[in-house]
C-alpha positions as CSV (number, residue, x, y, z in Angstrom):
1,V,0.0,0.0,0.0
2,R,1.5,3.3,-1.0
3,L,0.8,6.3,1.2
4,S,-0.5,9.5,-0.3
5,P,2.5,11.9,-0.5
6,Q,0.0,14.8,-0.6
7,F,-1.6,13.7,2.6
8,L,1.7,13.5,4.4
9,D,2.7,16.8,2.9
10,M,-0.4,18.4,4.4
11,M,0.3,16.9,7.8
12,T,3.8,18.3,7.8
13,A,3.3,21.5,5.7
14,K,4.1,23.8,8.6
15,M,6.6,21.6,10.4
16,S,10.2,22.7,10.1
17,D,13.4,22.2,12.0
18,K,12.6,25.2,14.2
19,D,9.2,24.0,15.3
20,S,9.0,23.3,18.9
21,R,7.6,20.3,20.7
22,E,4.8,22.6,21.8
23,D,3.9,23.4,18.2
24,I,3.9,19.8,17.3
25,Q,1.7,19.0,20.4
26,K,-0.8,21.6,19.2
27,V,-1.0,19.7,15.9
28,F,-1.3,16.4,17.8
29,N,-4.2,17.8,19.7
30,L,-6.0,18.6,16.5
31,F,-5.8,15.0,15.5
32,D,-6.7,13.8,19.1
33,D,-10.1,15.5,19.1
34,D,-11.5,13.0,21.6
35,Q,-8.6,13.8,24.0
36,T,-7.6,10.3,24.7
37,G,-3.9,11.2,24.5
38,H,-3.4,9.0,21.4
39,I,-4.2,9.2,17.7
40,T,-6.4,6.3,16.7
41,L,-7.7,5.0,13.4
42,R,-10.9,7.0,14.0
43,N,-8.9,10.2,14.5
44,L,-6.9,9.7,11.4
45,K,-10.0,8.9,9.3
46,R,-11.6,12.1,10.5
47,V,-8.6,14.2,9.6
48,A,-8.2,12.5,6.2
49,K,-11.9,13.2,5.5
50,E,-11.6,16.9,6.6
51,L,-8.6,17.3,4.2
52,G,-10.6,15.8,1.3
53,E,-8.4,12.7,1.2
54,T,-10.0,9.4,0.2
55,M,-7.9,6.7,1.9
56,S,-8.8,3.2,2.8
57,D,-8.7,1.9,6.4
58,A,-5.8,-0.3,5.3
59,E,-3.8,2.8,4.1
60,L,-4.6,4.6,7.3
61,L,-3.7,1.6,9.4
62,E,-0.3,1.4,7.6
63,M,0.3,5.0,8.5
64,I,-0.4,4.2,12.1
65,E,1.8,1.1,12.0
66,R,4.7,3.1,10.6
67,A,4.6,5.6,13.4
68,D,3.6,3.2,16.2
69,T,7.0,2.1,17.6
70,D,5.5,0.5,20.7
71,Q,3.0,-1.4,18.6
72,D,-0.1,-0.6,20.7
73,G,-2.2,0.3,17.7
74,E,-2.2,4.0,18.4
75,I,0.1,7.0,18.0
76,S,1.4,8.5,21.2
77,P,2.5,12.1,21.4
78,E,6.2,10.9,21.4
79,E,5.6,8.8,18.3
80,F,3.8,11.7,16.6
81,Y,6.7,14.0,17.4
82,S,9.1,11.5,16.0
83,I,7.2,11.1,12.7
84,M,6.6,14.9,12.4
85,T,10.3,15.7,12.7
86,K,11.4,13.0,10.1
87,K,12.6,14.3,6.8
88,T,11.2,11.5,4.6
89,F,8.4,9.0,4.8
90,T,9.2,5.6,3.4
């Protein structure tokens, strides 16, 4: 499954080397609209829909799996920070 480069670009459009952890936390909070402290498939589906992206559950789950280093099925703030500060998505 190939991830949409446009979707990833939108997610990181305003992220740069100078962005602080606080700024990235604000973006995380936009994803985490139910305030669980994690980004779930439901959160990611909502954001993709709001951005006009048509992505399958399998594609969204792959995005979660790539960021989910502790393999709990969700993206923590630390995992989100790590993925948002990466230079490339593979």
